[in-house]
C-alpha positions in Angstrom: 84.1 124.3 161.1 81.1 122.1 161.8 79.0 124.1 159.3 81.7 123.8 156.7 81.8 120.0 157.3 78.0 119.8 157.1 78.0 121.8 153.9 80.7 119.5 152.4 78.7 116.5 153.3 75.6 117.9 151.7 77.6 118.5 148.5 79.0 115.0 148.6 75.5 113.6 149.0 74.3 115.7 146.0 77.2 114.3 144.0 76.3 110.7 144.9 72.7 111.4 144.0 74.0 112.4 140.5 75.8 109.1 140.2 79.3 110.2 141.1 81.1 106.9 142.2 84.1 108.8 143.6 81.8 110.7 146.0 80.1 107.4 146.9 83.5 105.9 147.7 84.2 108.8 150.1 80.8 108.1 151.8 81.7 104.5 152.2 85.2 105.2 153.4 83.9 107.7 156.0 81.0 105.6 157.4 82.0 101.9 156.8 83.5 101.5 160.3 80.5 103.1 162.1 77.9 101.1 160.1 79.9 97.9 160.6 80.3 98.5 164.3 76.5 99.0 164.7 75.8 95.9 162.6 78.2 93.8 164.7 76.7 95.0 168.0 73.3 94.1 166.7 73.9 90.6 165.2 77.1 89.5 167.1 78.4 87.8 164.0 81.3 89.0 161.9 80.1 87.5 158.6 76.6 88.8 159.2 77.8 92.2 160.1 79.9 92.4 157.0 77.0 91.4 154.9 74.6 93.9 156.6 77.2 96.7 156.1 77.6 95.8 152.4 73.8 95.6 152.0 73.4 99.0 153.7 75.8 100.7 151.2 74.3 98.9 148.3 70.8 100.2 149.4 72.2 103.7 149.6 73.6 103.5 146.1 70.4 102.0 144.7 68.4 104.8 146.3 70.9 107.6 145.8 68.3 109.8 144.1 66.7 110.3 147.6 70.0 111.6 149.1 69.3 115.3 148.6 66.4 114.9 151.0 68.7 113.7 153.8 69.8 116.5 156.2 71.7 114.4 158.7 73.4 111.5 157.0 75.4 110.3 159.9 72.2 109.7 161.8 
């Protein structure tokens, strides 16, 4: 099951790299809470954590062509 999940994530990243907005939404939906939690732990401010999280996902979208090189996205 873990290999299947990893394979699906790699396919999802490839789709995002090709500009698929629906695939990107899946990435955001999957990782938003984790990224936000890390941002909040780091800066201790809800507004700043929200902005950092949004900035993170904007950066991912803006650099999506590099996603096929990512082998462990969750990390």
